[in-house]
Structure formats: C-alpha cells, structure tokens
N, C-alpha and C positions, 0 to 999 in steps of 0.2 A: 860725612867723610872728612878726614883730617886734611889740612892744607898740604901736608907733606905727601900724602897719598895722591892727592889731586895733581901735585907737581910731578910726581913720578909717572902717573898715568899720562900726563901731557908729554913728557919727555920720551916715552916709549910708543906714543901714538904713531900709527902707520898711515893715517890719512888726516886731512885738514879738519874734517868734521869732528873727529875724536879729540884732536888737539884743541880745537876751538871751545869745546865744552869745558875743558880744564882751564883754558885761558880766561874764559868768562868768569869762572869761580875765583881764580886768583886775582883778576882785575878788580872784582867786587871787594875782595878781602883787603887789597892794597889801598883802595879808596875809602874804605869804611873806617871811620875814626870815632870811637866812643869815649875816649879819655876825657874830653871836654864836658861830657854830660854827667860826670860823677859828682855827687853831692854827699858829703859826709856830715851827718847831723851832729854838730858839736855846739857847746855853749859859746856865745860870742867872744868871751875872753880867751878861749883856746883857738878859735879859728885863725887868728893872725899867725899862729905858730905852725900851722899845717898847710902844706901845699897839696894840690891835686896829684894823685899818683900817676906816674907815667905809664903809658900803654906799652908794655914790654912783651915781646915775642921771642921765642928761642931761635927763630929763623928770620931772614930778611925777605919779607913777602914781596917787596919791590924787585929784588934780584931774581926771585923765583918767577915772578911775572915776566920779567925781561927775558930770562932764559927760555921760558915756555913760548914767548912771542917769537923769538928767533927760530925755534924749532917749527912752530906753526907757520911762520912765513916761508920757510924753506919747503915745507910740505905743500903749501898753496902754490908756490912757484913750480914745484915738481908736477903738480896736477894741472898746470896751465892757467891758474887763476892769478894772472899778473897784477891786476888792480887790487885784489885782496892782499896779495903778498906785499905790495907797495904800502897799503894802508897799515898792515901789521908792523912792518919795519918802521914806518913813520911814527907809529904809536910809541915805540921805544924811545925815539928821539924826543918826543913830548915829555917823557918821564925823566929827562936828563938830570934834573935836580935830585931825584930820588934814587937813582941807580948809579952803579959804578961806571966810570968812563969806558970800561971794556965793552959793555953792552951797547953803549951809544956808538962806539967806533965800529963794532960789528954790524950794527944796523945801517950805519952810513956806508960801509963797504958794500953791503948787499944792495942798497939802493943805487949806488954808483954802478955796480955790475949790472943791475937790472936795467938802468937807463942806457948803458953802453950796449947791452944785448938788444934792447928795443931799437936803438939807432942802427945797429948793424943789420937787424932783420928788416928794417924799413928800406935800407939801401940795396938789399938783394933784388935782382931782377925777377 
C-alpha cells in the first residue's frame, strides 16, 4: 500500500485502532533511512566526483506522520484512552526537528488542554 493511501486511511479512521495501524506504517517510513546504504560501483578516479544520491520523496513523510498522530490522539481521547492520547501527542513533540512548528504547537495545545481537563476532573467532588 502506498504511503499516501496509508495517510488517507489514517485521516478518515473513525476509531483509534484503525488510525494506529496507519500511524505505525507512517512512523516506520519516516524513521527508515536507506540513502546512506547506497554504493555506486565506480572506478576510484571517478568516485571523488560523485556524491551519494539524496533520498527524495514527493511527500513529507514526517508531516504526514504528525498529522496522522494528531488525528489518532484525538480519537484516543474521544475513546477515553487518556494515557494513549498523551503518548501520541508527546510523540509529535519528540519529532520537532523533523516537522513543521504547526504540528508541534497543535500537540502542545492538546497536551495543555488534556492536563487542564484532568486537573478539573480531579477537583470535582
């Protein structure tokens, strides 16, 4: 299955388990780096003129993973899986070097709301 289809499936998932399947696949793809393993057989005189090819994708896999994580975290929260939602939102913050600040800000906002909601619910009689 293509990453784009996996991303779309995650974004339209109606429960956390469905979203988590896509999230795992996207996370694996965003962590998988094969560009450093490439070896081009060339004569020694030419090797100094050639650099390893960059790993190029038509989509930003990190952004897709972050967007899927936001959706999966919201689904987990909606299903009452507070700890799971917290972990999913925190995973976006761990990716902050690889994703747009937008996703990090959204994750922080959800975590803040989550913590405020837990505090309020603990204070209720």
